[in-house]
C-alpha positions, 0 to 999 in steps of 0.5 A: 500500500502507498502512504502519503506524506501525511501517513509517512509522518504519522508512522514515523512519529508513531513508531518513535512515541510508541517505543519511547512509552514502551521501553520506559514502561514495558507496556508494549509499543503495540498498544500505541502502534496498532490503533494508529496504523489500523486508522491509517487502513494498514491490515492487521496482518502487515501490522503485526509483521511490521512491529515484529520487523521493528523489534529486530532492530531496537531491542538489542539496543534497549537491552544494552541500555538497561543491563549496561554494567549488570550481570546478564543471565545468559542461560536464562535468556537462552532456555526461556527464549527457545521454550517461547518460540514453541509458543510463537509458532502455536500463535501464529494461526490466532493472529490471522483469525481473531478479530481486532475488537477481540483483541482490544477486550481481552488485552485490556482486561489483562493490562488492567490486571497487571496495573491492579497487581502492581499498584497494591504490591508496593515494593515489587521490582524496586530492589535487585535480590539476586539470591534465590535458589536455582530450583526456584529459578526453574519455576519461570520456565513453564511460562515461557510457552504461554508468553511466546504464545501471547507475544504472537497475539499481541505481547502488550504487557508481556515485559511487565509480566516477565518482570513480575515473574522474574522478580519472584523467581530470580530476584530481578528488579524492573531494570534487569527484568525488561533488559533481560526481556528485550534480549529474550524477545529478539528471537521471538520477533525474528522468527515471527517477522520472517514467517509473516514476511514469507506469507507476504504480509510485508510493506517495505515503506511502511517498515522502513518508516517504522524502523527508523522511528522506533530505533530512536524512540528505543534509545530515548526511552531505555536511556531515560528509563535507566536514569530514572530508575525502578520506581519511575518505571513502575509508576509510568506503567500503572499510569499508562497501563491504566488508561490504555487498558480502559481505553482498550476495554471500552473501545473509546 
């Protein structure tokens, strides 16, 4: 599809805004990108393909900004990402059949549940405590299949879900959790983008504009969030997640 000048500007700046907020709050860039792209008349499968393609380019810089100077648990990244790839494969059929309004209602409920949980658990994710046993850390892996599947469906809130999960199983704070999430999601994005592109769901003009915008936004967002710290990240998710969760649920 051909975008006019206004459409190209809208795509570029939407990608910037989405990744700034997404990388700072862990709420997922899709929550902003999808509604705007839908309003431009872009088909859902091409939007999803574009989102995964942009992820391939901006997740590593974001992970670097969050994890610079910190210990990276590479074994956890490899195992969790590998198991999650199975979920990604299982989720392919769902993204091509589910109606957009069903996406919005389901994801709105999920985001609001995360928001309520974080609001009433004041200390979660604010301090790094890597003191849990290896056996406790194993409990995280069964969730990889579900999260890989959900990443294909929409993925909004997955970063926060992983942050909560790794807080209880590995002692990560929000900065650790988000940094590891962006490493984990890279193979999922490569697989998902390649599969959808191979099926013909791709627009080169849209992809280039979205990639450029998302790389700018991810750099700004991850740098600023790392500078401000865990409390800022948590507060931002509760505020932004609450507003956008209600928007999706109520459809306004």
